[in-house]
N, C-alpha and C positions, 0 to 999 in steps of 0.2 A: 420582427418575428413574422415569418410567413404563416398564413392560415390555410388550412385545408378547406375552409368554407363549409364545414359540416357540423351539425349539432351533436353528432355522435360523441359520447364521452371519451371513447378511445381516440378519436381524431383530435378533440380539444386537449386531452391530456398529452398526446404525442407532440402537439405544437410546443409544449414546454419541455417535456422530458427528452424528446429526440433531438434537441439542439446539441450540437457538438460541445463536449466538455461538461455539459450540465450534470449528467449522472455522476461524474467524478467529483465535481464540486460538492454535490449533495453528500456523496460518500465521505469525503474528507471532513465536512462539517459534522457529520454524524460521529466520526471517529474522534472528535474533539478539537479539530483544527479551528481555532477561533480568530486568528489574525490573518491578514492578507498574505503575509509571507508564509505562514504555515500551510494555508490552502494551496498556494502556488508550489511549494516544495513537493507536495504529494501528487503533483500533476506535471511531470516533466514534459516540456513541449508546449505547454500553455503559456501564452504571452501575458505580460502584465496588463496590457491594454484590453485584451479579450476577457481576462478574468474580471477586470473592473466593469466592463460592459455587462457580463453575465450576472455579477452580483447586483448591480443596479436593476437589471431586468427582474431578477428573482425577488428583490425587495418590492418592486412595484406590484408583482403578482401575489405578494403575501406569503411567499415560500421561505424567505430569509428575512431576518431583522438584524439591525446593527445599532450600536451605540458607541459614542466616543469613549476611548479608554480613559481611566482616571488621570493618567499622566498627560493626556491630551495628544499623545502621539499615535495617530492612526485610530482605527475602529475595531471593535470586537463584533464578530459575526456569529450568529447561531440560527438553527432551524426554528421555524414557527411550528405550531401543531400541524399545519398543512405540509410543512417541509418534512416533519417526521413521518407523516403518512406517505409522502412521496419516496422516502427512503425505503419503505416496504417494497415499492416497485423495484428499487435498485437491488434489494435482496433477492427478489424473485428472478430478476434478470441474471444475477450472479449465480444462482442455483442452476438455472438453465445453461449458462455458459460453462460452468464447471462440469456439468453432466454431458453436454453434447459437443463442446468445442475443444479441440486439441490445442496444447501449448505449442505454437509454431516458433521458428527461429526469430521472427521479428518481435516476439513477445518477451524475449530473454533479456530484459533490462534488469541487471542485478541491483541497481539503486532502488528501484521500485519495490523489489522483494525485501531489501534491507529496511526501507522505510516502513513497509507493511509489518515486518517483524517487530520493529520498535513499537508499533501501535498494538501489538498482540503479545507483548512480553508478560510472563508470569512474574510480576514485580515482587511478590512475596518470596521468590527464590533468588532474587538478585543479591549479590554480596553487599555488605554494609560498608564497603570502601570504594573509592573511585577505581574504575577499571577502564583501560583504554585498549581497544581491539583494532588491529589493522587488518583490513580485508584486501586481498589481491585477487581479483576476479579474472579468470582465464576463459578461453573459448570465444572471445570477441576481439575484434580489432578496432581501435587499439585496446590493450588490456586496461582495466580500470582499478583504481585504488581508492578506498575510503577508510575513514577512521570512525569508530563508534565509541562515544564517550558515555559512560554510565556512572551516575553519582546520585546517591540518595533517591533512587528510583526514577530519576529523570534521565532522559537520553538525548543525545545530539549526534547527528551525522555530519562529519566534516569531509569536504572534498579536497582540502589541503591539509598538510601536516599541522596538527594543533599545538606542537611544541611541548608535548608531554611524553613521559616515558611510556612505552608500549608494553602492556602486560601479556598480550596474546597476539599471535600472528596466524591468520587464517588464509590459506590459499585455496580457492574454490573454483571449480568449473561452474560457470554461470547457470547452465542448465540443471546441474545436480542440485545446486543451492536453491534455485527457484522451485524445482519440483519437490524438494524436501519441504520447503515452507508451504507449498500449495497442497501438501498431503498426498502427493502422487508417488512418493518414495519414503521409505523409512530412513532413519539416520544411518543404519548399517548399510542399506542399499546405496545411499548417497555418498558414503565414505568408502565404498568398495572400489578397488583399483585406484585408491588414493585420489579420487575425484574431489574430495574435500580433505585437506590436511590442516591439523592444528599444531602449533608450536608454542610451547610455553609451559608454565607450571601444570603438573598433571591434574591437580584439583580443579583448576580453572578450565582446562580442556575437557574434563569430564562433566563439569557443571554447565558449560555453554549450551549444549543441545537441549538441556532441561528447561532453559529459560523461554524457549520459543513455544508459544501456545498454538502456533500454526495459523494458517489462513482460516477465516470464518467459514470457508467452504471446503475445508480439508476433509470433512466427513462424507462428502459426496463422491461416490465412485463414478469415474468417467465411463461413458459408454463408447467403446471403440467403434469406428466406422464399419469395420468388418462385421461386428456383432449386430449393429443397427441394420446393415444391408441384409444379413441372414434372416433377421426377424421379419424384415419386409417381404 
């Protein structure tokens, strides 16, 4: 870890927080990702080697702690009090990003939005039976397909066919789906012009949008660049 060589708390804190992937690891741990695989799944593009290095570093710094799982297979990770305090910095950064930064084409990864949605589901509204939903995301090349399994309040995202009967088929433009989850579009706006289409039992199609509690930053209204320039 490189040092700024300054006593300033901002400089010392940035030495930890500004390391690539560290804020996302802290975010995932705060969301309840306790295993190595769960943390990794929520950070597409992060290698296993680098995640291992970051977790060891964060443990040395007292931000993360881990313990062997009861079955002896792997370790369980969680934030320490210092880690929970560091997550408050993540929240502040997220609020700033939601207000001042636009969602650009390079940000339109539908898997990340689907993963985020699974962490923000209104579980009291989920059906009391197993539901399998297939997602076909358009607007990207190549197009992407995922399956969402919901059972007893637990969720799993599959990148290959899980071998179960599909209850609902959703075809979605990646941008529309992401902006709906991010709170930048209503469901009616996202489904306008058939940008999101649902095929399956009507009760399930009507219920699906009510499960999504949306992003933790969905309440923040973005400031357009034009508005910011005019204010200046």
